[in-house]
C-alpha distance (Angstrom), angle and dihedral (degrees) to the residues before:
residue distance angle dihedral
M1 . . .
T2 3.78 . .
D3 3.79 129.1 .
F4 3.81 91.8 -123.3
D5 3.76 139.3 4.1
V6 3.81 91.2 -136.7
I7 3.80 132.7 21.5
V8 3.80 114.9 -165.9
V9 3.80 114.3 -160.5
G10 3.80 108.7 -152.2
G11 3.79 131.8 32.8
G12 3.81 101.3 -139.5
P13 3.82 123.5 114.8
A14 3.81 93.4 -75.8
G15 3.81 92.9 48.7
S16 3.79 95.3 45.4
M17 3.79 92.0 48.2
A18 3.81 90.6 49.1
A19 3.80 91.0 51.1
W20 3.81 93.0 44.6
Y21 3.79 94.3 52.9
A22 3.79 94.0 40.2
V23 3.80 92.4 54.0
K24 3.81 92.0 42.7
G25 3.81 85.8 57.1
G26 3.79 91.2 54.8
A27 3.82 100.7 -96.7
K28 3.80 118.9 138.3
T29 3.80 100.8 -123.6
I30 3.79 141.8 -178.1
I31 3.82 132.4 -172.5
L32 3.81 116.7 -145.1
E33 3.82 111.9 -160.0
K34 3.80 120.2 -174.7
D35 3.81 96.8 -153.5
R36 3.79 125.4 75.5
D37 3.80 94.1 -115.1
I38 3.78 133.8 33.3
G39 3.81 106.5 -114.4
Y40 3.80 96.4 22.2
P41 2.96 130.0 141.9
V42 3.81 99.5 27.7
R43 3.81 111.6 -135.6
C44 3.77 100.3 174.9
G45 3.80 146.2 81.8
E46 3.84 85.2 -123.8
A47 3.82 97.7 -138.5
V48 3.82 122.7 143.3
S49 3.78 136.5 161.1
D50 3.78 120.7 -113.8
A51 3.80 91.7 -129.9
G52 3.79 91.8 50.5
L53 3.79 94.1 50.3
R54 3.79 94.2 45.9
Q55 3.80 90.4 59.9
F56 3.78 85.4 76.3
L57 3.79 111.5 16.4
E58 3.77 143.7 5.8
P59 3.83 106.2 -104.1
R60 3.80 113.2 -108.2
P61 3.82 119.2 -141.4
S62 3.82 89.9 -129.1
W63 3.82 89.7 62.9
I64 3.78 96.1 54.6
A65 3.81 123.1 87.3
S66 3.83 94.8 167.3
T67 3.78 137.2 2.2
I68 3.81 110.9 -136.0
S69 3.80 124.1 -147.3
K70 3.83 102.8 150.9
I71 3.79 137.4 56.5
R72 3.81 128.2 -160.7
M73 3.80 125.8 -166.3
V74 3.82 120.2 -162.8
S75 3.80 119.1 -163.2
P76 3.83 125.9 -146.8
D77 3.83 92.3 -94.6
G78 3.79 91.3 50.9
S79 3.80 98.7 -101.4
V80 3.81 108.8 156.0
V81 3.80 119.5 -142.4
D82 3.80 116.4 -172.7
T83 3.79 116.4 -167.5
A84 3.77 127.0 -141.1
G85 3.80 118.6 -96.5
S86 3.78 105.3 -47.8
A87 3.77 132.4 -149.8
L88 3.78 112.1 -79.6
G89 3.79 118.0 -89.3
Y90 3.78 140.2 163.3
I91 3.78 142.5 -136.8
L92 3.77 103.1 -140.7
H93 3.76 136.5 -146.9
R94 3.81 91.0 -124.2
R95 3.79 94.4 -168.1
M96 3.79 90.8 59.6
F97 3.80 93.9 38.1
D98 3.81 95.8 51.3
Y99 3.81 91.8 42.5
D100 3.80 91.6 53.3
L101 3.82 93.2 46.7
A102 3.80 90.0 54.4
N103 3.80 89.4 46.2
I104 3.81 90.5 51.9
A105 3.81 88.8 53.6
A106 3.80 90.1 47.2
Q107 3.80 92.6 49.3
A108 3.79 88.0 53.1
G109 3.80 89.7 55.5
A110 3.81 107.8 -86.9
Q111 3.78 119.6 131.7
V112 3.80 119.1 -130.3
L113 3.80 125.8 -157.9
T114 3.81 121.6 -176.9
K115 3.82 127.0 -163.3
A116 3.80 86.0 36.0
Y117 3.81 104.9 137.1
V118 3.80 110.6 -165.0
T119 3.81 110.7 -141.6
G120 3.80 103.3 175.3
L121 3.78 149.9 -19.1
L122 3.79 127.0 -93.7
R123 3.80 118.7 -132.2
N124 3.78 134.7 -174.4
E125 3.79 126.0 -132.0
S126 3.80 92.1 -80.8
G127 3.79 92.3 51.6
Q128 3.81 95.6 -104.9
I129 3.82 113.4 149.8
T130 3.80 107.9 -112.8
G131 3.80 105.2 171.0
V132 3.80 143.0 -52.8
E133 3.76 143.3 -73.0
Y134 3.80 115.4 -136.0
E135 3.77 144.2 165.8
Y136 3.78 121.3 -123.9
L137 3.81 120.4 -175.8
G138 3.80 90.7 -23.6
E139 3.80 94.3 -47.9
K140 3.81 122.7 115.0
R141 3.78 113.1 -131.5
T142 3.79 141.9 166.0
L143 3.79 135.0 -145.4
T144 3.77 124.8 -166.8
S145 3.79 124.9 -145.1
K146 3.76 143.8 159.8
I147 3.81 93.7 -125.3
V148 3.80 134.8 23.9
I149 3.79 119.2 -158.6
G150 3.80 113.5 -160.2
A151 3.80 109.8 -147.9
D152 3.79 92.6 152.9
G153 3.79 100.1 127.8
V154 3.76 136.6 -114.6
E155 3.83 93.2 -33.7
S156 3.84 92.0 52.6
R157 3.75 102.2 -179.9
V158 3.80 86.6 177.8
G159 3.80 89.6 62.6
R160 3.80 92.6 49.7
W161 3.80 92.7 47.5
A162 3.79 88.9 52.1
G163 3.80 90.2 54.8
L164 3.79 95.6 -112.3
R165 3.79 117.4 145.9
T166 3.78 104.4 -114.4
A167 3.81 101.5 152.6
L168 3.80 115.3 130.1
K169 3.79 126.5 -140.5
L170 3.81 113.4 -125.8
R171 3.79 90.8 -113.2
D172 3.82 89.5 54.9
A173 3.79 96.6 55.8
E174 3.77 133.5 63.4
S175 3.78 129.1 -152.9
C176 3.79 104.1 -134.2
V177 3.78 137.6 -171.5
Q178 3.78 128.0 -179.2
I179 3.77 134.5 -179.7
S180 3.78 127.7 -163.7
V181 3.78 106.5 -141.9
A182 3.78 140.6 -174.2
N183 3.80 131.8 -153.5
V184 3.80 96.2 44.0
D185 3.79 127.0 137.1
V186 3.80 104.4 -131.8
D187 3.78 133.5 147.0
P188 3.83 104.0 -103.4
E189 3.82 91.7 -146.1
R190 3.81 99.4 46.5
I191 3.79 134.9 77.2
D192 3.81 117.6 -154.4
F193 3.79 127.4 -150.5
Y194 3.82 123.8 -167.8
V195 3.80 114.4 -162.9
G196 3.78 137.5 -166.7
H197 3.80 139.3 46.6
T198 3.79 89.1 -66.4
Y199 3.80 89.4 71.8
A200 3.81 109.4 15.9
P201 3.83 121.9 -2.8
G202 3.79 109.5 -132.9
G203 3.79 92.1 -4.9
Y204 3.78 137.5 48.0
L205 3.78 142.3 -108.4
W206 3.80 120.5 -119.6
V207 3.79 137.8 -161.0
F208 3.81 112.1 -164.4
P209 3.83 115.6 -178.3
K210 3.80 120.2 -135.6
G211 3.81 100.0 -176.5
D212 3.81 131.8 -104.3
G213 3.81 93.1 58.8
K214 3.81 93.8 -54.7
A215 3.81 130.4 122.4
N216 3.77 145.6 168.4
I217 3.80 107.8 -120.7
G218 3.77 121.1 -178.3
L219 3.78 147.9 129.7
G220 3.76 142.8 -149.3
V221 3.81 128.9 -138.9
V222 3.80 117.9 -159.2
G223 3.80 112.8 -113.9
T224 3.80 94.9 -114.6
E225 3.82 89.3 59.9
A226 3.80 97.9 38.6
K227 3.81 92.9 91.4
H228 3.80 89.3 59.6
Y229 3.80 99.9 38.3
K230 3.79 129.6 39.9
A231 3.79 112.1 -145.2
I232 3.81 92.3 -144.3
D233 3.82 92.3 52.4
L234 3.80 91.4 51.2
L235 3.80 91.3 47.8
N236 3.78 93.1 48.2
R237 3.80 90.4 50.6
F238 3.80 90.9 51.4
M239 3.80 93.5 47.1
E240 3.81 93.1 49.9
K241 3.78 89.4 54.9
A242 3.81 103.1 35.6
Y243 3.82 104.8 28.9
P244 3.82 108.8 16.0
H245 3.82 93.9 160.8
A246 3.80 97.3 49.8
S247 3.79 120.2 126.5
T248 3.80 116.2 -141.3
L249 3.79 113.3 -132.3
T250 3.81 100.1 173.6
M251 3.80 138.5 -0.5
I252 3.79 129.6 -158.4
C253 3.80 131.1 -178.1
G254 3.77 131.8 -174.5
G255 3.75 149.9 113.4
V256 3.79 125.0 -69.3
P257 3.81 121.7 -162.1
V258 3.80 114.4 -131.2
A259 3.79 94.5 175.5
K260 3.75 138.1 116.3
T261 3.79 115.4 -86.4
L262 3.81 110.9 -80.9
K263 3.78 113.9 -85.9
K264 3.80 88.9 -129.5
Y265 3.80 122.7 22.0
T266 3.80 101.3 154.9
A267 3.78 136.0 65.1
D268 3.79 136.5 159.1
G269 3.80 106.8 -44.5
I270 3.80 96.6 -2.2
M271 3.79 143.4 82.6
L272 3.80 129.4 178.7
T273 3.78 122.5 -148.0
G274 3.81 141.6 177.2
D275 3.80 117.5 8.0
A276 3.81 89.7 -9.5
A277 3.82 89.5 65.3
R278 3.84 91.9 39.4
M279 3.81 93.3 -109.9
V280 3.80 91.1 151.5
N281 3.81 120.3 125.2
P282 3.84 100.1 -101.0
M283 3.80 92.4 -152.9
T284 3.81 99.0 51.8
G285 3.81 104.2 17.1
G286 3.82 88.1 -127.1
G287 3.78 113.7 145.3
I288 3.81 109.4 167.0
I289 3.80 101.2 90.9
S290 3.81 95.6 33.5
G291 3.81 89.0 48.0
M292 3.79 90.3 52.1
H293 3.80 89.1 50.8
G294 3.78 91.9 50.6
G295 3.80 93.3 44.7
K296 3.78 92.6 50.9
L297 3.81 92.2 50.8
A298 3.81 92.5 46.3
G299 3.82 90.7 50.2
I300 3.80 93.2 48.8
T301 3.80 90.9 48.7
A302 3.81 92.2 47.2
A303 3.80 91.7 53.4
E304 3.80 90.8 49.2
A305 3.80 90.5 49.2
I306 3.80 91.7 52.3
E307 3.79 91.0 50.3
A308 3.80 91.1 48.1
G309 3.80 93.8 43.2
D310 3.80 89.9 -129.6
Y311 3.82 118.5 122.6
S312 3.78 97.4 166.0
G313 3.75 127.9 130.7
K314 3.79 87.4 -117.9
F315 3.80 91.4 59.6
F316 3.81 89.5 48.6
E317 3.81 90.0 59.5
R318 3.80 85.8 89.4
Y319 3.83 87.3 65.5
T320 3.81 90.1 54.1
K321 3.81 91.7 48.4
R322 3.80 91.4 48.6
W323 3.79 91.4 50.9
D324 3.80 91.9 49.0
K325 3.79 89.4 52.6
A326 3.81 95.0 43.9
G327 3.78 99.9 43.1
G328 3.76 115.7 -34.2
D329 3.78 95.8 95.7
S330 3.81 92.5 47.9
H331 3.82 89.1 48.9
S332 3.80 89.8 58.7
R333 3.80 89.2 49.6
L334 3.80 92.2 48.9
Y335 3.80 89.4 48.7
R336 3.80 90.6 57.4
I337 3.80 91.5 47.7
A338 3.81 91.5 48.3
D339 3.80 91.3 48.4
A340 3.81 91.3 52.4
V341 3.81 94.4 44.7
D342 3.81 91.1 48.7
S343 3.80 89.1 56.6
L344 3.81 91.3 60.2
S345 3.79 114.2 108.2
D346 3.79 124.2 -132.2
P347 3.85 90.4 -102.9
D348 3.82 88.4 52.1
L349 3.81 90.7 52.4
N350 3.80 91.4 47.3
D351 3.82 89.9 51.8
I352 3.80 90.7 50.2
A353 3.80 90.7 51.5
K354 3.79 91.6 50.0
S355 3.81 90.6 50.1
L356 3.80 91.1 50.8
L357 3.78 92.4 48.8
K358 3.81 88.1 61.0
V359 3.81 87.8 62.3
S360 3.80 117.9 80.3
Q361 3.79 112.3 -105.1
E362 3.80 90.7 -118.9
K363 3.79 89.2 63.8
R364 3.79 97.1 44.5
S365 3.79 116.5 104.2
L366 3.78 139.5 150.0
L367 3.80 88.0 -94.3
K368 3.81 89.7 53.8
I369 3.81 90.6 49.8
F370 3.79 93.4 52.6
T371 3.79 96.4 41.7
T372 3.80 87.7 52.1
A373 3.81 89.4 50.3
A374 3.80 89.0 48.8
K375 3.79 89.7 63.6
K376 3.81 85.6 69.8
R377 3.81 90.6 47.4
P378 3.83 106.7 26.5
S379 3.80 91.7 179.3
I380 3.82 90.7 75.5
L381 3.82 96.2 51.0
L382 3.82 94.0 97.1
D383 3.80 91.8 45.9
V384 3.79 89.9 51.0
A385 3.79 91.9 49.7
K386 3.81 92.4 49.4
A387 3.81 93.2 44.5
F388 3.77 93.2 54.2
A389 3.80 93.4 40.1
G390 3.80 88.5 55.4
I391 3.79 94.5 -125.9
């Protein structure tokens, strides 16, 4: 007998979704979260699309800091390109959002334990993963299970312990810093993106409003440039110029994967999901919705494995196939687009902005922005068309 059918390591959106769908499928499930509170600390820009969120849940007013209907792009020379009315999106209160997702899983029957710091994997004599070792309030403990789902973020110690290759190339990771600030004059319905080496080499700078004169402002620098540029220095320079009277409420720093999904993210007794499996949008660095997708599919597969009595990596291939169908193929396409866009020089980006400014604002859209960029890199035109056609 085992303590649980499924142990989920990590209580973020991917982990909570995995637990929710595993328990809905009849699997006895627990989430182990290392921090004291689900949803804390927040390590995210907190932006999601309405359509993406509604694939899983009806948005709750308590989750929403700002409703987004406009997008602004700023080129290296300061040219401002405002798009036409954009699809609805939100800047979330991630603490509330993550907390409620874990509560939804708990209400469905999953157990949740915070301040449970996983320190290793258990294995039987044949090397099969059979649970986890963890520390809880200074006490070393173990839990046995049939399946472990690693939803433990970009670092994914669970993945490394399982022998999965999770290392990131420098070009596939960004060094990011974000501050949550007050006393800033921002449009509460618009998100702003600043592009080019002037602001964030190999990445971009963002301003996401959170209502009442507050915003999340941050940037990411691609790993190959991080030795030449410090993300915090670039952000401080921007803030001094753009928002000199802002008050900083919180600051977070860390790495964000902008890679293709791992080639292999399952093995006997284990699946990785969310950031741990590199299911982050490689073009934007956004991982909430894609993580929820991955978590859901991992949870469904785990429940099926428990019912079948088969916890092998071969059985888990159905999880990989489901991810490829749901988002894996589009992630590869977005990776190619991001790679091409990142190769554009500041003069290229300025030219693109000038071309877009010749188009009436009513006709500007994200598709128009990327098709204009594709003129500089024609090889990505088909990928752009497929990405925006949703195929």
